VEXDREN-2710 file (C-alpha; in Angstrom, 1 decimal):
% VEXDREN-2710
k/r/px/py/pz
1/UNK/-95.2/181.5/-58.0
2/UNK/-92.5/179.7/-59.9
3/UNK/-88.9/180.2/-58.9
4/UNK/-87.7/181.0/-62.3
5/UNK/-90.7/184.3/-62.2
6/UNK/-89.8/185.1/-58.7
7/UNK/-85.9/185.3/-59.6
8/UNK/-86.4/187.7/-62.8
9/UNK/-88.6/189.7/-60.4
10/UNK/-85.8/190.1/-57.7
11/UNK/-83.4/190.4/-60.5
12/UNK/-85.5/193.5/-61.8
13/UNK/-85.7/194.7/-58.2
14/UNK/-81.8/195.0/-58.3
15/UNK/-81.8/196.8/-61.3
16/UNK/-83.9/199.1/-60.2
17/UNK/-82.5/199.9/-56.7
18/UNK/-79.1/200.3/-58.0
19/UNK/-77.1/203.3/-58.4
20/UNK/-77.7/205.3/-61.7
21/UNK/-75.9/203.8/-64.5
22/UNK/-75.5/204.1/-68.2
23/UNK/-76.3/200.1/-68.4
24/UNK/-79.2/200.3/-66.5
25/UNK/-82.8/201.7/-67.2
26/UNK/-83.5/205.0/-65.7
27/UNK/-86.6/205.6/-63.4
28/UNK/-88.7/207.5/-65.9
29/UNK/-88.0/204.7/-68.3
30/UNK/-89.0/201.8/-65.3
31/UNK/-92.4/204.1/-64.9
32/UNK/-93.1/203.9/-68.5
33/UNK/-92.6/200.2/-68.4
34/UNK/-94.8/200.0/-65.6
35/UNK/-97.5/201.4/-67.9
36/UNK/-96.3/199.4/-71.0
37/UNK/-97.1/196.3/-68.8
38/UNK/-100.4/197.5/-67.5
39/UNK/-101.7/198.4/-71.0
40/UNK/-100.2/194.7/-72.3
41/UNK/-102.3/192.8/-69.9
42/UNK/-105.6/194.8/-70.0
43/UNK/-108.0/193.0/-68.8
44/UNK/-106.3/189.7/-68.8
45/UNK/-104.3/190.7/-66.0
46/UNK/-106.9/189.4/-63.6
47/UNK/-107.5/190.3/-60.0
48/UNK/-106.3/189.3/-56.6
49/UNK/-102.4/188.3/-56.3
50/UNK/-102.9/185.9/-58.9
51/UNK/-103.3/188.9/-61.2
52/UNK/-101.0/191.2/-59.2
53/UNK/-98.0/188.3/-60.0
54/UNK/-98.6/188.6/-63.4
55/UNK/-97.9/192.1/-63.6
56/UNK/-95.2/191.8/-61.8
57/UNK/-93.7/188.8/-64.4
58/UNK/-94.5/191.0/-67.2
59/UNK/-92.9/194.1/-65.9
60/UNK/-89.5/192.7/-64.5
61/UNK/-89.3/190.9/-67.9
62/UNK/-89.4/194.2/-69.6
63/UNK/-87.1/196.3/-67.0
64/UNK/-84.3/193.1/-67.6
65/UNK/-84.5/193.6/-71.6
66/UNK/-84.4/197.1/-71.6
67/UNK/-81.3/196.9/-69.4
68/UNK/-77.9/196.8/-71.6
69/UNK/-75.7/194.6/-69.3
70/UNK/-72.7/192.9/-70.1
71/UNK/-73.0/189.2/-71.0
72/UNK/-71.7/187.6/-67.2
73/UNK/-74.5/189.4/-65.4
74/UNK/-76.9/189.5/-68.2
75/UNK/-76.7/185.3/-67.7
76/UNK/-76.7/185.7/-64.3
77/UNK/-80.8/185.7/-63.9
78/UNK/-81.0/182.9/-66.5
79/UNK/-78.9/180.2/-64.4
80/UNK/-81.1/177.4/-62.7
81/UNK/-82.9/178.4/-59.8
82/UNK/-81.3/176.0/-57.2
83/UNK/-78.4/173.8/-56.3
84/UNK/-76.2/173.3/-59.0
85/UNK/-76.7/170.0/-60.5
86/UNK/-72.9/169.5/-60.9
87/UNK/-72.5/169.7/-57.0
88/UNK/-75.3/166.8/-56.5
89/UNK/-73.7/164.7/-58.7
90/UNK/-70.1/165.5/-57.3
91/UNK/-71.8/165.1/-53.6
92/UNK/-73.4/161.5/-54.7
93/UNK/-70.0/160.4/-56.7
94/UNK/-68.0/160.9/-53.7
95/UNK/-70.7/159.1/-51.5
96/UNK/-70.4/156.1/-53.6
97/UNK/-66.7/156.3/-53.7
98/UNK/-66.5/156.1/-49.6
99/UNK/-68.8/153.7/-49.3
100/UNK/-66.6/151.4/-51.9
101/UNK/-63.2/152.3/-50.2
102/UNK/-64.5/152.0/-46.8
103/UNK/-65.6/148.4/-47.1
104/UNK/-62.7/147.3/-49.6
105/UNK/-59.9/149.0/-46.8
106/UNK/-61.5/147.4/-43.5
107/UNK/-62.7/144.2/-44.9
108/UNK/-60.4/143.2/-48.0
109/UNK/-61.0/139.3/-48.2
110/UNK/-63.5/138.3/-45.4
111/UNK/-67.1/138.7/-44.3
112/UNK/-66.7/139.8/-40.5
113/UNK/-70.0/139.3/-38.7
114/UNK/-68.6/142.2/-36.7
115/UNK/-67.7/144.6/-39.9
116/UNK/-67.4/148.2/-38.5
117/UNK/-67.8/149.6/-41.7
118/UNK/-71.4/147.8/-42.4
119/UNK/-72.5/148.0/-39.0
120/UNK/-71.2/151.6/-38.5
121/UNK/-73.4/152.6/-41.7
122/UNK/-76.2/150.8/-40.3
123/UNK/-75.7/152.9/-36.7
124/UNK/-75.4/155.9/-38.2
125/UNK/-78.2/155.8/-40.3
126/UNK/-80.6/154.8/-36.9
127/UNK/-78.8/157.4/-35.3
128/UNK/-80.2/160.1/-38.1
129/UNK/-84.2/158.7/-37.9
130/UNK/-84.0/158.8/-34.2
131/UNK/-82.8/163.0/-34.9
132/UNK/-84.9/163.3/-37.8
133/UNK/-88.1/162.0/-36.0
134/UNK/-87.3/164.1/-33.1
135/UNK/-87.2/167.4/-35.2
136/UNK/-90.4/166.6/-36.5
137/UNK/-91.7/166.0/-33.4
138/UNK/-90.5/169.5/-32.3
139/UNK/-91.6/171.2/-35.2
140/UNK/-95.3/170.1/-34.6
141/UNK/-95.0/171.0/-31.1
142/UNK/-93.2/174.5/-31.9
143/UNK/-94.6/175.4/-35.0
144/UNK/-93.3/178.9/-36.3
145/UNK/-94.6/180.8/-39.5
146/UNK/-92.0/181.0/-41.9
147/UNK/-90.5/184.7/-42.5
148/UNK/-90.5/186.1/-46.2
149/UNK/-87.0/187.8/-46.0
150/UNK/-87.2/191.6/-47.2
151/UNK/-85.0/192.5/-50.5
152/UNK/-82.7/194.8/-49.8
153/UNK/-81.8/197.6/-52.1
154/UNK/-78.7/198.2/-53.7
155/UNK/-78.2/202.0/-52.8
156/UNK/-77.4/202.1/-49.2
157/UNK/-75.5/198.8/-48.8
158/UNK/-73.4/200.2/-46.2
159/UNK/-76.1/200.7/-43.8
160/UNK/-78.1/197.6/-44.7
161/UNK/-74.7/195.8/-43.6
162/UNK/-74.1/196.9/-40.8
163/UNK/-77.9/195.5/-39.7
164/UNK/-76.9/191.8/-40.1
165/UNK/-73.6/190.1/-39.1
166/UNK/-71.2/189.1/-42.0
167/UNK/-71.9/185.3/-43.1
168/UNK/-69.5/182.8/-45.0
169/UNK/-71.7/182.5/-48.2
170/UNK/-71.6/186.5/-48.4
171/UNK/-68.0/186.6/-47.9
172/UNK/-67.7/183.9/-50.8
173/UNK/-70.3/186.2/-53.0
174/UNK/-68.1/189.1/-52.4
175/UNK/-64.6/187.8/-53.4
176/UNK/-66.3/186.6/-56.7
177/UNK/-64.8/188.7/-59.8
178/UNK/-66.6/190.3/-62.3
179/UNK/-64.1/191.6/-64.8
180/UNK/-65.8/193.5/-67.3
181/UNK/-67.7/196.0/-64.4
182/UNK/-65.1/195.7/-61.5
183/UNK/-64.8/199.2/-61.8
184/UNK/-69.0/199.8/-62.1
185/UNK/-71.8/199.8/-59.9
186/UNK/-72.8/196.6/-61.6
187/UNK/-70.8/194.2/-59.9
188/UNK/-72.1/195.7/-56.6
189/UNK/-76.0/195.1/-58.7
190/UNK/-75.4/191.5/-58.7
191/UNK/-73.9/190.3/-55.4
192/UNK/-76.6/192.4/-53.7
193/UNK/-79.1/189.9/-56.1
194/UNK/-77.5/187.4/-55.6
195/UNK/-77.3/187.5/-51.9
196/UNK/-81.7/188.5/-51.8
197/UNK/-82.2/185.5/-54.1
198/UNK/-80.2/183.3/-51.3
199/UNK/-82.4/184.1/-48.7
200/UNK/-85.4/184.0/-50.5
201/UNK/-85.1/180.3/-51.7
202/UNK/-83.2/179.2/-48.5
203/UNK/-85.9/176.7/-48.1
204/UNK/-85.9/175.0/-51.7
205/UNK/-82.0/175.0/-51.3
206/UNK/-82.3/173.5/-48.1
207/UNK/-84.5/171.0/-48.9
208/UNK/-82.1/170.7/-51.8
209/UNK/-79.4/169.9/-50.1
210/UNK/-81.3/167.4/-47.5
211/UNK/-82.5/165.3/-50.8
212/UNK/-78.7/165.0/-51.6
213/UNK/-77.6/163.6/-48.4
214/UNK/-80.3/161.3/-48.3
215/UNK/-79.5/159.8/-51.6
216/UNK/-75.8/160.4/-50.9
217/UNK/-76.4/157.9/-47.8
218/UNK/-78.0/155.7/-49.7
219/UNK/-75.2/155.5/-52.4
220/UNK/-72.7/155.4/-49.4
221/UNK/-74.3/152.3/-48.8
222/UNK/-74.7/151.0/-52.3
223/UNK/-70.8/151.6/-52.7
224/UNK/-70.2/149.4/-49.5
225/UNK/-72.4/146.6/-51.0
226/UNK/-70.7/146.9/-54.2
227/UNK/-67.1/146.6/-53.0
228/UNK/-68.9/143.4/-50.7
229/UNK/-70.1/141.6/-54.1
230/UNK/-67.5/142.6/-56.3
231/UNK/-64.8/141.4/-54.0
232/UNK/-66.5/138.2/-53.9
233/UNK/-66.9/137.5/-57.9
234/UNK/-62.5/137.1/-57.4
235/UNK/-61.8/135.7/-54.3
236/UNK/-63.3/133.4/-51.9
237/UNK/-64.5/135.1/-48.2
238/UNK/-63.8/133.8/-44.9
239/UNK/-66.4/134.2/-42.4
240/UNK/-66.5/134.6/-38.9
241/UNK/-65.8/136.8/-35.8
242/UNK/-63.2/137.8/-33.2
243/UNK/-63.3/139.7/-30.1
244/UNK/-61.0/140.4/-27.1
245/UNK/-64.0/141.3/-24.5
246/UNK/-67.5/140.0/-26.3
247/UNK/-68.5/136.3/-25.4
248/UNK/-70.2/134.3/-28.1
249/UNK/-73.7/135.1/-26.2
250/UNK/-73.2/138.8/-26.4
251/UNK/-72.3/138.7/-30.1
252/UNK/-75.3/136.6/-30.3
253/UNK/-77.6/139.1/-28.9
254/UNK/-76.0/142.0/-31.0
255/UNK/-76.4/140.2/-34.4
256/UNK/-79.9/139.3/-33.5
257/UNK/-80.4/142.3/-32.5
258/UNK/-79.0/143.8/-35.8
259/UNK/-80.7/141.3/-38.5
260/UNK/-84.0/141.7/-36.8
261/UNK/-85.4/143.7/-39.9
262/UNK/-84.4/140.7/-42.2
263/UNK/-85.4/137.9/-39.7
264/UNK/-88.9/139.2/-39.8
265/UNK/-88.9/140.1/-43.6
266/UNK/-87.8/136.2/-43.9
267/UNK/-89.6/134.7/-41.0
268/UNK/-86.7/132.7/-40.1
269/UNK/-85.6/131.8/-36.4
270/UNK/-83.1/134.0/-34.6
271/UNK/-79.5/132.9/-34.7
272/UNK/-78.6/130.2/-32.0
273/UNK/-75.4/130.6/-29.7
274/UNK/-74.4/127.0/-31.2
275/UNK/-74.5/128.8/-34.9
276/UNK/-72.6/131.4/-33.7
277/UNK/-69.8/129.7/-31.8
278/UNK/-69.2/127.7/-35.4
279/UNK/-68.2/130.8/-37.0
280/UNK/-66.3/132.0/-34.0
281/UNK/-62.4/132.5/-36.0
282/UNK/-62.4/132.1/-39.2
283/UNK/-63.0/129.6/-41.9
284/UNK/-64.2/129.3/-45.5
285/UNK/-65.4/125.6/-45.3
286/UNK/-69.0/125.2/-46.4
287/UNK/-69.6/122.7/-43.3
288/UNK/-69.2/126.0/-41.0
289/UNK/-72.8/127.3/-42.4
290/UNK/-74.5/123.9/-42.0
291/UNK/-76.7/125.0/-39.1
292/UNK/-77.7/127.8/-41.3
293/UNK/-78.5/125.8/-44.7
294/UNK/-82.2/125.5/-43.5
295/UNK/-82.7/129.2/-44.2
296/UNK/-81.3/130.1/-47.6
297/UNK/-79.0/126.9/-48.4
298/UNK/-76.0/129.3/-49.9
299/UNK/-72.9/127.1/-51.1
300/UNK/-70.7/128.6/-48.6
301/UNK/-71.0/131.0/-45.2
302/UNK/-69.6/133.8/-47.1
303/UNK/-72.0/134.0/-49.5
304/UNK/-74.7/133.6/-46.8
305/UNK/-73.7/136.7/-44.7
306/UNK/-73.1/138.7/-47.7
307/UNK/-76.8/138.0/-48.6
308/UNK/-77.6/139.0/-45.2
309/UNK/-75.9/142.1/-45.3
310/UNK/-77.5/142.9/-48.4
311/UNK/-80.9/142.6/-47.1
312/UNK/-79.8/144.5/-44.0
313/UNK/-78.3/147.1/-45.9
314/UNK/-81.6/147.3/-47.9
315/UNK/-84.0/147.5/-45.7
316/UNK/-82.3/149.7/-43.0
317/UNK/-80.4/152.5/-45.1
318/UNK/-81.5/151.9/-48.9
319/UNK/-85.1/152.2/-48.7
320/UNK/-85.6/154.4/-46.0
321/UNK/-82.7/156.8/-47.5
322/UNK/-84.8/156.6/-50.9
323/UNK/-88.2/157.2/-49.9
324/UNK/-86.8/160.2/-47.8
325/UNK/-84.8/161.5/-50.9
326/UNK/-88.4/161.3/-52.6
327/UNK/-89.8/163.1/-49.9
328/UNK/-87.3/166.3/-50.3
329/UNK/-88.1/165.8/-53.9
330/UNK/-91.8/166.5/-53.9
331/UNK/-90.8/169.4/-51.4
332/UNK/-88.2/170.4/-53.8
333/UNK/-90.9/170.7/-56.7
334/UNK/-93.8/172.0/-54.4
335/UNK/-91.7/174.9/-53.5
336/UNK/-90.3/175.6/-56.7
337/UNK/-93.8/176.3/-57.4
338/UNK/-94.9/178.1/-54.4
339/UNK/-92.4/180.8/-53.8
340/UNK/-93.4/183.7/-51.7
341/UNK/-92.1/187.1/-52.1
342/UNK/-92.2/189.8/-49.4
343/UNK/-95.4/191.9/-51.1
344/UNK/-95.6/193.9/-47.6
345/UNK/-92.6/195.6/-48.5
346/UNK/-92.8/199.1/-50.0
347/UNK/-91.3/198.1/-53.4
348/UNK/-94.4/196.0/-54.2
349/UNK/-96.8/197.9/-52.8
350/UNK/-95.9/201.4/-54.8
351/UNK/-96.3/198.7/-57.9
352/UNK/-99.9/197.2/-56.3
353/UNK/-101.1/201.1/-56.2
354/UNK/-100.2/201.4/-59.9
355/UNK/-101.7/197.8/-60.6
356/UNK/-105.1/198.6/-58.9
357/UNK/-105.0/201.9/-59.7
358/UNK/-105.2/203.7/-55.6
359/UNK/-103.2/204.7/-53.4
360/UNK/-101.8/202.7/-50.3
361/UNK/-103.4/203.3/-47.0
362/UNK/-101.4/202.7/-44.1
363/UNK/-102.7/203.0/-40.1
364/UNK/-100.3/203.3/-37.4
365/UNK/-100.2/202.1/-34.0
366/UNK/-97.5/203.5/-31.7
367/UNK/-96.8/201.6/-28.7
368/UNK/-95.8/203.2/-25.7
369/UNK/-94.4/206.0/-28.0
370/UNK/-95.8/210.0/-28.2
371/UNK/-96.1/211.2/-31.5
372/UNK/-95.5/214.6/-31.8
373/UNK/-95.3/216.9/-34.3
374/UNK/-91.8/216.4/-35.1
375/UNK/-92.1/212.8/-35.2
376/UNK/-95.1/212.8/-37.3
377/UNK/-93.7/214.8/-39.6
378/UNK/-90.7/212.5/-40.0
379/UNK/-93.2/209.8/-40.2
380/UNK/-94.6/211.5/-43.3
381/UNK/-92.0/211.7/-44.9
382/UNK/-90.9/208.0/-44.7
383/UNK/-94.4/207.3/-46.3
384/UNK/-93.9/209.3/-49.2
385/UNK/-90.3/208.3/-50.0
386/UNK/-91.4/204.7/-49.3
387/UNK/-95.0/204.3/-50.6
388/UNK/-95.2/207.2/-53.0
389/UNK/-96.8/210.3/-52.5
390/UNK/-99.9/209.2/-52.7
391/UNK/-100.0/207.2/-49.7
392/UNK/-102.3/207.9/-46.9
393/UNK/-101.1/207.6/-43.1
394/UNK/-103.5/207.5/-40.4
395/UNK/-102.3/207.9/-36.7
396/UNK/-104.5/205.7/-34.2
397/UNK/-104.0/206.2/-30.4
398/UNK/-100.9/204.9/-29.1
399/UNK/-101.2/201.9/-27.1
400/UNK/-100.1/202.0/-23.2
401/UNK/-97.0/200.2/-22.1
402/UNK/-98.3/196.3/-21.1
403/UNK/-101.7/197.1/-23.1
404/UNK/-103.0/194.5/-25.9
405/UNK/-103.2/194.8/-29.4
406/UNK/-106.4/196.7/-29.9
407/UNK/-109.3/195.7/-32.4
408/UNK/-108.3/196.8/-36.7
409/UNK/-109.9/199.9/-37.4
410/UNK/-110.2/200.5/-41.3
411/UNK/-110.2/197.1/-42.6
412/UNK/-108.8/197.7/-46.0
413/UNK/-106.0/199.6/-44.9
414/UNK/-102.8/198.7/-44.1
415/UNK/-101.7/197.6/-40.2
416/UNK/-98.3/199.1/-39.0
417/UNK/-96.9/198.6/-35.8
418/UNK/-94.4/201.6/-34.2
419/UNK/-92.3/200.0/-31.6
420/UNK/-89.5/202.5/-29.9
421/UNK/-85.7/201.5/-31.0
422/UNK/-84.7/203.4/-27.4
423/UNK/-86.7/200.3/-25.4
424/UNK/-85.2/197.2/-24.7
425/UNK/-87.2/193.9/-26.2
426/UNK/-88.8/192.3/-23.3
427/UNK/-90.1/188.6/-24.0
428/UNK/-93.0/189.2/-22.0
429/UNK/-94.3/192.3/-22.8
430/UNK/-93.2/193.0/-26.5
431/UNK/-92.8/189.6/-27.4
432/UNK/-96.8/188.9/-26.5
433/UNK/-97.4/191.9/-28.5
434/UNK/-95.9/190.9/-31.3
435/UNK/-97.4/187.1/-31.3
436/UNK/-101.1/189.0/-31.1
437/UNK/-99.7/190.9/-34.3
438/UNK/-98.2/188.1/-36.2
439/UNK/-102.1/185.8/-35.0
440/UNK/-104.1/189.0/-36.0
441/UNK/-102.4/190.3/-38.6
442/UNK/-100.3/187.6/-40.1
443/UNK/-96.6/187.2/-41.3
444/UNK/-96.7/189.7/-43.9
445/UNK/-97.8/192.7/-41.2
446/UNK/-95.7/195.5/-41.0
447/UNK/-93.3/196.2/-37.7
448/UNK/-91.4/199.7/-37.8
449/UNK/-89.0/200.7/-35.1
450/UNK/-88.8/204.6/-34.5
451/UNK/-84.9/205.2/-34.5
452/UNK/-84.5/208.7/-34.6
453/UNK/-84.2/209.3/-30.7
454/UNK/-81.9/206.3/-30.0
455/UNK/-79.5/207.4/-32.7
456/UNK/-79.5/211.3/-31.7
457/UNK/-78.5/210.1/-28.0
458/UNK/-76.1/207.9/-29.0
459/UNK/-74.3/209.8/-32.2
460/UNK/-71.1/209.3/-30.6
461/UNK/-71.3/205.6/-30.4
462/UNK/-72.5/204.0/-33.7
463/UNK/-71.4/200.3/-32.7
464/UNK/-73.9/200.7/-29.8
465/UNK/-76.6/201.9/-32.2
466/UNK/-75.9/199.4/-34.7
467/UNK/-75.6/196.6/-31.7
468/UNK/-79.5/198.1/-30.5
469/UNK/-80.9/197.8/-34.5
470/UNK/-79.7/194.4/-34.9
471/UNK/-81.2/193.4/-31.3
472/UNK/-84.3/194.6/-32.0
473/UNK/-84.7/193.1/-35.7
474/UNK/-83.7/189.8/-34.7
475/UNK/-86.2/190.0/-31.9
476/UNK/-89.0/191.0/-34.5
477/UNK/-87.7/187.8/-36.9
478/UNK/-88.0/185.2/-34.2
479/UNK/-91.3/186.2/-34.1
480/UNK/-91.8/185.3/-37.1
481/UNK/-92.6/189.1/-38.5
482/UNK/-89.7/191.4/-40.5
483/UNK/-88.7/195.0/-39.2
484/UNK/-88.1/198.6/-41.0
485/UNK/-86.0/201.0/-39.4
486/UNK/-87.7/204.5/-39.3
487/UNK/-86.1/206.7/-40.5
488/UNK/-84.3/204.6/-42.6
489/UNK/-80.3/204.4/-41.9
490/UNK/-78.2/207.5/-43.6
491/UNK/-81.8/209.0/-44.2
END
């Protein structure tokens, strides 16, 4: 699904799950809009996930149109779905300025063969390439399925906030001001929408920032080269080197290693010791480059080394970084057209029931937990509240502690795994079970955490309850799945 369409659906979700407000469509109006969208699509809605996504888009646009929102909130969902272009432009301009100023400050009137600015740029980029290679190899050997985060409803926000630690971006969102809706629930709805979109679009946003960083690194090197060439227009560079600790032989080894790509591309011999000794100290005379004139025949030694450093940064920084930026740009383009929604969430399952004309069927598999009559009543109330009155829940025999996941019963039903929050998550037992769930049912599988008993035993220690809930949710998320508390906090 395109990011722009997904953004509309997420915004419609925020409108529907917000507290009742005169500017928002009522539940009855949303139900009517669902019927209108189904009638408008008719036979053109199609089958499968593509048809369902078209229905979601059509319905979301009608719900947004039915809301009477202040101008600053109405324009919120119309913003570009990604990183601001001004932020990217600022990063690129800053990188070019730093590169230009870095060389101008360190080497204003000379070409230092051991230039800290130029060698530092090459060394840093080589380190980055090594880290990127290691990260790629790690990803190949430790492939983890990406988890589509659930959309948090606006109602019940305090309980939801307790399930996850407060992060810097959320504090930033909470600090934003909405002047026309400060005293209403619309500000809360807008912040909830931004948080949900921030989490849902994180892969594309990360690729955009990585692309900007690669372009910034290329412009940093380009800025240094621009300073090098611009200064050479009005000044005669002195060329040479000096060091307290390095001998000419050591400098010869370092420079041959550094300029090996350029020497390989041009097909020239490595620098000899006589050539390095001739440049020890500083000189502006053309005869200082007499031993190197056989390669490029520059008018001066300074021009020769300016060209050499230009080719070096072009081969080691500009070209690789531009190719990496191009790859990330392709990823941004692809992710912007293949954004996933958490379709296993009750909000979407209810809409899928309306779209497909049938009730949701659930098969519950308890794990090391006896389903008493009281627990069954709570589970059925949760299903009716989350999936609609027409949802059908089938209870399967409980799995014993340490037992493997059994084969699915009804293949058309949504499979649900029920874990006990009172137990402490164990990687050898629960981790292996969740791995079987992810492999057999996929990352869209439903995992419920039975929380009522643990909450009742720790009614006087809410901090401990929140800590256990967060521990289990992070444990399930590390297995590539999402967890839902049953019953929901505050219900």
